[in-house]
TIVO-2410 file (N, C-alpha, C; in nm, 3 decimals):
# residues 141
REC num residu      c1      c2      c3 atome chaine
REC   1      M   9.550  -1.123  -1.972     N      A
REC   1      M   9.524  -1.055  -1.776    CA      A
REC   1      M   9.364  -1.058  -1.733     C      A
REC   2      E   9.398  -1.115  -1.639     N      A
REC   2      E   9.306  -1.123  -1.491    CA      A
REC   2      E   9.335  -1.117  -1.411     C      A
REC   3      I   9.317  -0.990  -1.400     N      A
REC   3      I   9.366  -0.937  -1.263    CA      A
REC   3      I   9.250  -1.000  -1.112     C      A
REC   4      S   9.329  -0.998  -1.014     N      A
REC   4      S   9.225  -1.026  -0.897    CA      A
REC   4      S   9.282  -0.916  -0.793     C      A
REC   5      L   9.137  -0.896  -0.685     N      A
REC   5      L   9.201  -0.839  -0.554    CA      A
REC   5      L   9.179  -0.886  -0.472     C      A
REC   6      S   9.255  -0.843  -0.384     N      A
REC   6      S   9.273  -0.956  -0.212    CA      A
REC   6      S   9.356  -0.815  -0.120     C      A
REC   7      T   9.269  -0.867  -0.032     N      A
REC   7      T   9.269  -0.776   0.078    CA      A
REC   7      T   9.377  -0.876   0.206     C      A
REC   8      D   9.446  -0.987   0.170     N      A
REC   8      D   9.581  -0.997   0.270    CA      A
REC   8      D   9.745  -0.966   0.205     C      A
REC   9      I   9.752  -0.937   0.311     N      A
REC   9      I   9.916  -0.895   0.308    CA      A
REC   9      I  10.027  -0.965   0.309     C      A
REC  10      D  10.005  -1.107   0.364     N      A
REC  10      D  10.092  -1.220   0.352    CA      A
REC  10      D  10.122  -1.271   0.214     C      A
REC  11      R   9.972  -1.207   0.120     N      A
REC  11      R  10.027  -1.212   0.013    CA      A
REC  11      R  10.199  -1.221  -0.075     C      A
REC  12      I  10.243  -1.127  -0.049     N      A
REC  12      I  10.309  -1.064  -0.114    CA      A
REC  12      I  10.467  -1.072  -0.016     C      A
REC  13      S  10.563  -0.955  -0.045     N      A
REC  13      S  10.684  -0.964   0.086    CA      A
REC  13      S  10.699  -0.839   0.030     C      A
REC  14      R  10.715  -0.784   0.160     N      A
REC  14      R  10.787  -0.627   0.188    CA      A
REC  14      R  10.852  -0.581   0.022     C      A
REC  15      E  10.963  -0.617   0.034     N      A
REC  15      E  11.047  -0.567  -0.077    CA      A
REC  15      E  10.977  -0.570  -0.239     C      A
REC  16      E  10.817  -0.698  -0.261     N      A
REC  16      E  10.758  -0.660  -0.353    CA      A
REC  16      E  10.669  -0.535  -0.352     C      A
REC  17      L  10.633  -0.549  -0.184     N      A
REC  17      L  10.562  -0.367  -0.212    CA      A
REC  17      L  10.676  -0.250  -0.252     C      A
REC  18      A  10.729  -0.261  -0.175     N      A
REC  18      A  10.876  -0.153  -0.226    CA      A
REC  18      A  10.837  -0.140  -0.332     C      A
REC  19      R  10.842  -0.206  -0.397     N      A
REC  19      R  10.946  -0.166  -0.549    CA      A
REC  19      R  10.803  -0.160  -0.595     C      A
REC  20      L  10.720  -0.154  -0.573     N      A
REC  20      L  10.557  -0.113  -0.647    CA      A
REC  20      L  10.575   0.040  -0.677     C      A
REC  21      F  10.593   0.096  -0.540     N      A
REC  21      F  10.606   0.229  -0.516    CA      A
REC  21      F  10.691   0.290  -0.561     C      A
REC  22      E  10.837   0.267  -0.565     N      A
REC  22      E  10.897   0.252  -0.627    CA      A
REC  22      E  10.877   0.323  -0.755     C      A
REC  23      L  10.809   0.203  -0.841     N      A
REC  23      L  10.824   0.203  -0.998    CA      A
REC  23      L  10.684   0.329  -1.012     C      A
REC  24      A  10.629   0.288  -0.903     N      A
REC  24      A  10.521   0.381  -0.991    CA      A
REC  24      A  10.514   0.513  -1.033     C      A
REC  25      P  10.618   0.538  -1.012     N      A
REC  25      P  10.661   0.655  -0.886    CA      A
REC  25      P  10.567   0.703  -0.792     C      A
REC  26      L  10.571   0.724  -0.661     N      A
REC  26      L  10.508   0.799  -0.586    CA      A
REC  26      L  10.643   0.796  -0.440     C      A
REC  27      G  10.695   0.977  -0.496     N      A
REC  27      G  10.784   1.012  -0.387    CA      A
REC  27      G  10.912   0.932  -0.375     C      A
REC  28      K  10.976   0.983  -0.349     N      A
REC  28      K  11.131   0.904  -0.342    CA      A
REC  28      K  11.080   0.734  -0.251     C      A
REC  29      K  11.183   0.676  -0.282     N      A
REC  29      K  11.196   0.517  -0.219    CA      A
REC  29      K  11.163   0.519  -0.107     C      A
REC  30      R  11.051   0.394  -0.070     N      A
REC  30      R  11.036   0.400   0.008    CA      A
REC  30      R  11.130   0.262   0.115     C      A
REC  31      D  11.128   0.247   0.317     N      A
REC  31      D  11.167   0.146   0.315    CA      A
REC  31      D  11.076   0.096   0.331     C      A
REC  32      P  11.137  -0.023   0.267     N      A
REC  32      P  11.013  -0.157   0.301    CA      A
REC  32      P  10.947  -0.240   0.405     C      A
REC  33      K  11.052  -0.252   0.546     N      A
REC  33      K  10.975  -0.232   0.633    CA      A
REC  33      K  10.873  -0.174   0.694     C      A
REC  34      K  10.906   0.004   0.692     N      A
REC  34      K  10.780   0.122   0.752    CA      A
REC  34      K  10.663   0.070   0.643     C      A
REC  35      L  10.674   0.091   0.505     N      A
REC  35      L  10.582   0.044   0.386    CA      A
REC  35      L  10.514  -0.055   0.451     C      A
REC  36      E  10.565  -0.137   0.496     N      A
REC  36      E  10.438  -0.302   0.545    CA      A
REC  36      E  10.370  -0.242   0.658     C      A
REC  37      M  10.465  -0.200   0.749     N      A
REC  37      M  10.429  -0.187   0.887    CA      A
REC  37      M  10.293  -0.082   0.866     C      A
REC  38      A  10.311   0.034   0.778     N      A
REC  38      A  10.191   0.117   0.745    CA      A
REC  38      A  10.073   0.044   0.655     C      A
REC  39      F  10.130  -0.034   0.619     N      A
REC  39      F   9.973  -0.122   0.584    CA      A
REC  39      F   9.890  -0.236   0.648     C      A
REC  40      R  10.020  -0.291   0.721     N      A
REC  40      R   9.925  -0.376   0.809    CA      A
REC  40      R   9.874  -0.304   0.949     C      A
REC  41      N   9.936  -0.118   0.984     N      A
REC  41      N   9.851  -0.102   1.044    CA      A
REC  41      N   9.732   0.021   1.000     C      A
REC  42      S   9.728  -0.040   0.855     N      A
REC  42      S   9.592   0.066   0.811    CA      A
REC  42      S   9.453  -0.021   0.828     C      A
REC  43      L   9.354   0.048   0.870     N      A
REC  43      L   9.215  -0.032   0.827    CA      A
REC  43      L   9.142  -0.147   0.717     C      A
REC  44      L   9.177  -0.094   0.612     N      A
REC  44      L   9.138  -0.106   0.458    CA      A
REC  44      L   9.228  -0.127   0.416     C      A
REC  45      K   9.352  -0.227   0.340     N      A
REC  45      K   9.418  -0.255   0.224    CA      A
REC  45      K   9.338  -0.349   0.147     C      A
REC  46      V   9.414  -0.344  -0.014     N      A
REC  46      V   9.390  -0.420  -0.079    CA      A
REC  46      V   9.498  -0.426  -0.213     C      A
REC  47      F   9.602  -0.531  -0.242     N      A
REC  47      F   9.643  -0.570  -0.380    CA      A
REC  47      F   9.636  -0.620  -0.463     C      A
REC  48      A   9.614  -0.537  -0.577     N      A
REC  48      A   9.576  -0.584  -0.735    CA      A
REC  48      A   9.683  -0.676  -0.766     C      A
REC  49      F   9.650  -0.810  -0.835     N      A
REC  49      F   9.787  -0.947  -0.891    CA      A
REC  49      F   9.698  -0.923  -1.071     C      A
REC  50      D   9.823  -0.973  -1.093     N      A
REC  50      D   9.811  -1.010  -1.269    CA      A
REC  50      D   9.916  -1.171  -1.272     C      A
REC  51      G   9.803  -1.260  -1.158     N      A
REC  51      G   9.862  -1.388  -1.123    CA      A
REC  51      G   9.870  -1.431  -1.041     C      A
REC  52      K   9.950  -1.413  -1.007     N      A
REC  52      K  10.134  -1.396  -0.864    CA      A
REC  52      K  10.127  -1.256  -0.877     C      A
REC  53      K  10.148  -1.186  -0.933     N      A
REC  53      K  10.224  -1.072  -0.969    CA      A
REC  53      K  10.136  -0.946  -0.896     C      A
REC  54      L  10.265  -0.872  -0.793     N      A
REC  54      L  10.166  -0.766  -0.680    CA      A
REC  54      L  10.196  -0.678  -0.894     C      A
REC  55      V  10.079  -0.605  -0.895     N      A
REC  55      V  10.043  -0.496  -0.979    CA      A
REC  55      V   9.969  -0.436  -0.932     C      A
REC  56      G   9.903  -0.410  -0.833     N      A
REC  56      G   9.850  -0.274  -0.777    CA      A
REC  56      G   9.827  -0.279  -0.633     C      A
REC  57      A   9.845  -0.137  -0.486     N      A
REC  57      A   9.811  -0.183  -0.376    CA      A
REC  57      A   9.799  -0.088  -0.347     C      A
REC  58      G   9.634  -0.045  -0.284     N      A
REC  58      G   9.585   0.078  -0.170    CA      A
REC  58      G   9.616   0.061   0.007     C      A
REC  59      R   9.571   0.169  -0.006     N      A
REC  59      R   9.528   0.135   0.249    CA      A
REC  59      R   9.414   0.308   0.240     C      A
REC  60      V   9.383   0.253   0.308     N      A
REC  60      V   9.293   0.353   0.394    CA      A
REC  60      V   9.296   0.327   0.520     C      A
REC  61      L   9.323   0.477   0.639     N      A
REC  61      L   9.327   0.507   0.783    CA      A
REC  61      L   9.204   0.543   0.824     C      A
REC  62      S   9.167   0.532   0.898     N      A
REC  62      S   9.022   0.544   0.938    CA      A
REC  62      S   8.977   0.490   1.144     C      A
REC  63      C   8.902   0.578   1.139     N      A
REC  63      C   8.783   0.518   1.256    CA      A
REC  63      C   8.721   0.478   1.291     C      A
REC  64      G   8.671   0.443   1.179     N      A
REC  64      G   8.560   0.327   1.048    CA      A
REC  64      G   8.419   0.340   1.136     C      A
REC  65      V   8.405   0.428   1.144     N      A
REC  65      V   8.333   0.535   1.173    CA      A
REC  65      V   8.221   0.685   1.109     C      A
REC  66      W   8.324   0.768   1.065     N      A
REC  66      W   8.297   0.883   1.076    CA      A
REC  66      W   8.404   0.933   0.955     C      A
REC  67      R   8.483   0.920   0.986     N      A
REC  67      R   8.622   1.025   0.844    CA      A
REC  67      R   8.742   0.827   0.844     C      A
REC  68      A   8.733   0.869   0.690     N      A
REC  68      A   8.887   0.794   0.604    CA      A
REC  68      A   8.968   0.853   0.542     C      A
REC  69      A   9.063   0.786   0.483     N      A
REC  69      A   9.127   0.890   0.423    CA      A
REC  69      A   9.242   0.757   0.347     C      A
REC  70      I   9.205   0.773   0.231     N      A
REC  70      I   9.328   0.747   0.142    CA      A
REC  70      I   9.434   0.682   0.132     C      A
REC  71      Y   9.541   0.614   0.151     N      A
REC  71      Y   9.714   0.626   0.087    CA      A
REC  71      Y   9.682   0.538   0.044     C      A
REC  72      D   9.858   0.568  -0.032     N      A
REC  72      D   9.963   0.498  -0.120    CA      A
REC  72      D   9.849   0.386  -0.225     C      A
REC  73      A   9.764   0.493  -0.307     N      A
REC  73      A   9.716   0.407  -0.443    CA      A
REC  73      A   9.794   0.435  -0.526     C      A
REC  74      A   9.865   0.236  -0.575     N      A
REC  74      A   9.914   0.230  -0.697    CA      A
REC  74      A   9.937   0.193  -0.787     C      A
REC  75      V   9.914   0.158  -0.893     N      A
REC  75      V   9.995   0.098  -0.940    CA      A
REC  75      V  10.099   0.130  -1.062     C      A
REC  76      L  10.086  -0.093  -1.125     N      A
REC  76      L  10.258  -0.037  -1.143    CA      A
REC  76      L  10.210   0.077  -1.319     C      A
REC  77      P  10.332   0.115  -1.352     N      A
REC  77      P  10.346   0.166  -1.430    CA      A
REC  77      P  10.244   0.124  -1.602     C      A
REC  78      E  10.336  -0.015  -1.635     N      A
REC  78      E  10.275  -0.083  -1.762    CA      A
REC  78      E  10.102  -0.138  -1.709     C      A
REC  79      Y  10.118  -0.088  -1.616     N      A
REC  79      Y   9.936  -0.150  -1.599    CA      A
REC  79      Y   9.869  -0.025  -1.528     C      A
REC  80      Q   9.844   0.030  -1.581     N      A
REC  80      Q   9.779   0.155  -1.610    CA      A
REC  80      Q   9.671   0.199  -1.677     C      A
REC  81      G   9.565   0.259  -1.641     N      A
REC  81      G   9.541   0.278  -1.820    CA      A
REC  81      G   9.450   0.135  -1.816     C      A
REC  82      R   9.432   0.041  -1.738     N      A
REC  82      R   9.367  -0.066  -1.774    CA      A
REC  82      R   9.272  -0.088  -1.703     C      A
REC  83      G   9.183   0.043  -1.556     N      A
REC  83      G   9.086  -0.006  -1.493    CA      A
REC  83      G   9.169  -0.056  -1.321     C      A
REC  84      I   9.242  -0.057  -1.297     N      A
REC  84      I   9.350  -0.127  -1.234    CA      A
REC  84      I   9.309  -0.042  -1.068     C      A
REC  85      G   9.357   0.092  -1.156     N      A
REC  85      G   9.305   0.208  -1.021    CA      A
REC  85      G   9.203   0.242  -0.986     C      A
REC  86      R   9.093   0.229  -1.091     N      A
REC  86      R   9.003   0.263  -1.027    CA      A
REC  86      R   8.913   0.097  -0.962     C      A
REC  87      A   8.903   0.022  -0.999     N      A
REC  87      A   8.888  -0.112  -0.891    CA      A
REC  87      A   9.004  -0.120  -0.729     C      A
REC  88      I   9.129  -0.074  -0.756     N      A
REC  88      I   9.179  -0.025  -0.603    CA      A
REC  88      I   9.087   0.047  -0.521     C      A
REC  89      I   9.101   0.142  -0.576     N      A
REC  89      I   9.017   0.320  -0.485    CA      A
REC  89      I   8.812   0.301  -0.521     C      A
REC  90      R   8.801   0.172  -0.611     N      A
REC  90      R   8.625   0.199  -0.585    CA      A
REC  90      R   8.613   0.079  -0.521     C      A
REC  91      H   8.738  -0.050  -0.412     N      A
REC  91      H   8.669  -0.153  -0.348    CA      A
REC  91      H   8.747  -0.023  -0.181     C      A
REC  92      L   8.791   0.023  -0.198     N      A
REC  92      L   8.852   0.097  -0.060    CA      A
REC  92      L   8.690   0.199  -0.066     C      A
REC  93      V   8.657   0.283  -0.081     N      A
REC  93      V   8.562   0.356  -0.109    CA      A
REC  93      V   8.445   0.307  -0.065     C      A
REC  94      D   8.439   0.178  -0.154     N      A
REC  94      D   8.285   0.115  -0.106    CA      A
REC  94      D   8.351   0.058   0.000     C      A
REC  95      T   8.427  -0.029   0.078     N      A
REC  95      T   8.469  -0.085   0.229    CA      A
REC  95      T   8.453  -0.003   0.346     C      A
REC  96      A   8.516   0.115   0.319     N      A
REC  96      A   8.508   0.256   0.392    CA      A
REC  96      A   8.385   0.254   0.514     C      A
REC  97      N   8.241   0.272   0.431     N      A
REC  97      N   8.202   0.234   0.520    CA      A
REC  97      N   8.162   0.365   0.650     C      A
REC  98      V   8.187   0.522   0.554     N      A
REC  98      V   8.242   0.621   0.659    CA      A
REC  98      V   8.164   0.764   0.609     C      A
REC  99      E   8.130   0.836   0.705     N      A
REC  99      E   8.061   0.958   0.647    CA      A
REC  99      E   8.143   1.046   0.482     C      A
REC 100      V   8.253   1.057   0.536     N      A
REC 100      V   8.415   1.146   0.492    CA      A
REC 100      V   8.466   1.092   0.425     C      A
REC 101      I   8.482   1.101   0.363     N      A
REC 101      I   8.643   1.044   0.271    CA      A
REC 101      I   8.686   1.096   0.256     C      A
REC 102      M   8.853   1.113   0.310     N      A
REC 102      M   8.938   1.229   0.208    CA      A
REC 102      M   9.043   1.147   0.137     C      A
REC 103      L   9.113   1.195   0.051     N      A
REC 103      L   9.273   1.192  -0.051    CA      A
REC 103      L   9.396   1.213  -0.030     C      A
REC 104      Y   9.476   1.116   0.009     N      A
REC 104      Y   9.599   1.187  -0.025    CA      A
REC 104      Y   9.675   1.173  -0.191     C      A
REC 105      A   9.666   1.268  -0.203     N      A
REC 105      A   9.705   1.211  -0.379    CA      A
REC 105      A   9.842   1.262  -0.485     C      A
REC 106      A   9.839   1.238  -0.520     N      A
REC 106      A   9.960   1.283  -0.606    CA      A
REC 106      A   9.954   1.436  -0.659     C      A
REC 107      P  10.121   1.516  -0.728     N      A
REC 107      P  10.011   1.610  -0.804    CA      A
REC 107      P   9.964   1.602  -0.933     C      A
REC 108      G   9.920   1.600  -0.949     N      A
REC 108      G   9.904   1.603  -1.125    CA      A
REC 108      G   9.744   1.467  -1.146     C      A
REC 109      K   9.714   1.418  -1.041     N      A
REC 109      K   9.650   1.309  -0.999    CA      A
REC 109      K   9.491   1.341  -1.012     C      A
REC 110      E   9.487   1.515  -0.937     N      A
REC 110      E   9.329   1.468  -0.871    CA      A
REC 110      E   9.260   1.553  -1.004     C      A
REC 111      E   9.234   1.457  -1.166     N      A
REC 111      E   9.144   1.448  -1.265    CA      A
REC 111      E   9.063   1.299  -1.243     C      A
REC 112      F   9.204   1.213  -1.253     N      A
REC 112      F   9.111   1.090  -1.180    CA      A
REC 112      F   9.063   1.021  -1.075     C      A
REC 113      Y   9.074   1.077  -0.971     N      A
REC 113      Y   9.016   1.095  -0.845    CA      A
REC 113      Y   8.894   1.225  -0.840     C      A
REC 114      E   8.872   1.270  -0.950     N      A
REC 114      E   8.745   1.315  -0.980    CA      A
REC 114      E   8.660   1.270  -1.014     C      A
REC 115      R   8.690   1.150  -1.039     N      A
REC 115      R   8.570   1.111  -1.143    CA      A
REC 115      R   8.487   0.928  -0.978     C      A
REC 116      F   8.490   0.926  -0.910     N      A
REC 116      F   8.489   0.881  -0.798    CA      A
REC 116      F   8.421   0.983  -0.723     C      A
REC 117      G   8.429   1.096  -0.742     N      A
REC 117      G   8.308   1.215  -0.650    CA      A
REC 117      G   8.414   1.337  -0.554     C      A
REC 118      F   8.560   1.280  -0.527     N      A
REC 118      F   8.670   1.336  -0.461    CA      A
REC 118      F   8.646   1.483  -0.495     C      A
REC 119      R   8.647   1.602  -0.423     N      A
REC 119      R   8.692   1.690  -0.452    CA      A
REC 119      R   8.815   1.740  -0.386     C      A
REC 120      K   8.821   1.912  -0.421     N      A
REC 120      K   8.972   1.958  -0.315    CA      A
REC 120      K   8.908   2.000  -0.196     C      A
REC 121      M   8.984   2.025  -0.101     N      A
REC 121      M   8.953   2.068  -0.006    CA      A
REC 121      M   9.065   2.177   0.045     C      A
REC 122      T   8.921   2.334   0.073     N      A
REC 122      T   9.030   2.458   0.123    CA      A
REC 122      T   9.086   2.416   0.204     C      A
REC 123      T   9.060   2.332   0.317     N      A
REC 123      T   9.069   2.348   0.481    CA      A
REC 123      T   9.216   2.256   0.509     C      A
REC 124      A   9.258   2.143   0.445     N      A
REC 124      A   9.327   2.077   0.451    CA      A
REC 124      A   9.504   2.140   0.444     C      A
REC 125      M   9.528   2.061   0.583     N      A
REC 125      M   9.680   2.178   0.604    CA      A
REC 125      M   9.759   2.066   0.653     C      A
REC 126      A   9.959   2.027   0.668     N      A
REC 126      A   9.973   1.963   0.710    CA      A
REC 126      A  10.128   1.946   0.732     C      A
REC 127      I  10.273   1.918   0.849     N      A
REC 127      I  10.345   1.931   0.892    CA      A
REC 127      I  10.470   1.868   0.805     C      A
REC 128      T  10.492   1.888   0.765     N      A
REC 128      T  10.584   1.766   0.659    CA      A
REC 128      T  10.768   1.777   0.655     C      A
REC 129      P  10.845   1.721   0.674     N      A
REC 129      P  10.936   1.715   0.686    CA      A
REC 129      P  11.054   1.819   0.697     C      A
REC 130      S  10.990   1.821   0.533     N      A
REC 130      S  11.109   1.925   0.453    CA      A
REC 130      S  10.978   2.023   0.403     C      A
REC 131      E  10.987   2.178   0.424     N      A
REC 131      E  10.879   2.217   0.374    CA      A
REC 131      E  10.896   2.240   0.232     C      A
REC 132      D  11.012   2.310   0.218     N      A
REC 132      D  11.099   2.369   0.089    CA      A
REC 132      D  11.078   2.256  -0.054     C      A
REC 133      E  11.124   2.067   0.032     N      A
REC 133      E  11.088   1.977  -0.060    CA      A
REC 133      E  10.936   1.965  -0.097     C      A
REC 134      A  10.835   2.016  -0.038     N      A
REC 134      A  10.714   1.950   0.026    CA      A
REC 134      A  10.649   2.049  -0.159     C      A
REC 135      R  10.732   2.214  -0.116     N      A
REC 135      R  10.670   2.292  -0.167    CA      A
REC 135      R  10.699   2.224  -0.334     C      A
REC 136      E  10.837   2.194  -0.356     N      A
REC 136      E  10.864   2.186  -0.480    CA      A
REC 136      E  10.793   2.095  -0.545     C      A
REC 137      R  10.722   1.994  -0.436     N      A
REC 137      R  10.683   1.895  -0.543    CA      A
REC 137      R  10.537   1.890  -0.529     C      A
REC 138      R  10.498   1.998  -0.510     N      A
REC 138      R  10.347   2.128  -0.466    CA      A
REC 138      R  10.285   2.023  -0.353     C      A
REC 139      L  10.302   1.944  -0.290     N      A
REC 139      L  10.191   1.933  -0.154    CA      A
REC 139      L  10.196   1.975  -0.115     C      A
REC 140      I  10.229   2.133  -0.057     N      A
REC 140      I  10.203   2.224   0.014    CA      A
REC 140      I  10.274   2.360  -0.063     C      A
REC 141      E  10.122   2.475  -0.051     N      A
REC 141      E  10.181   2.628  -0.122    CA      A
REC 141      E  10.287   2.651  -0.042     C      A
***
């Protein structure tokens, strides 16, 4: 297995990207058009490939000066534990070039991100479409 990273979103289809997130699994099924738009609108993006197969992805929203936020870091389950997630996060952190990088993580994955120096914030807050669902998924208190 030789994994390569690419920042070229045109190498993949929106359906392939949506399938990655569905299988990862990162919450409910994502609309392929909206997911592609989110990646295209992000300042930084990176994709991991095993040959031509998309096996991971991640993106960063940022002002490019002071703050950045990592969203949607995902790796196919059968490829997890092989260093692909580490490579994606390391690429995004190293490329962001800002003072503070925040991270939106799936519940239960905090320990993985702590290895990169991420720490839980005490002041982060969110407005969600469904507070009950967000509480059930442990996204808000």
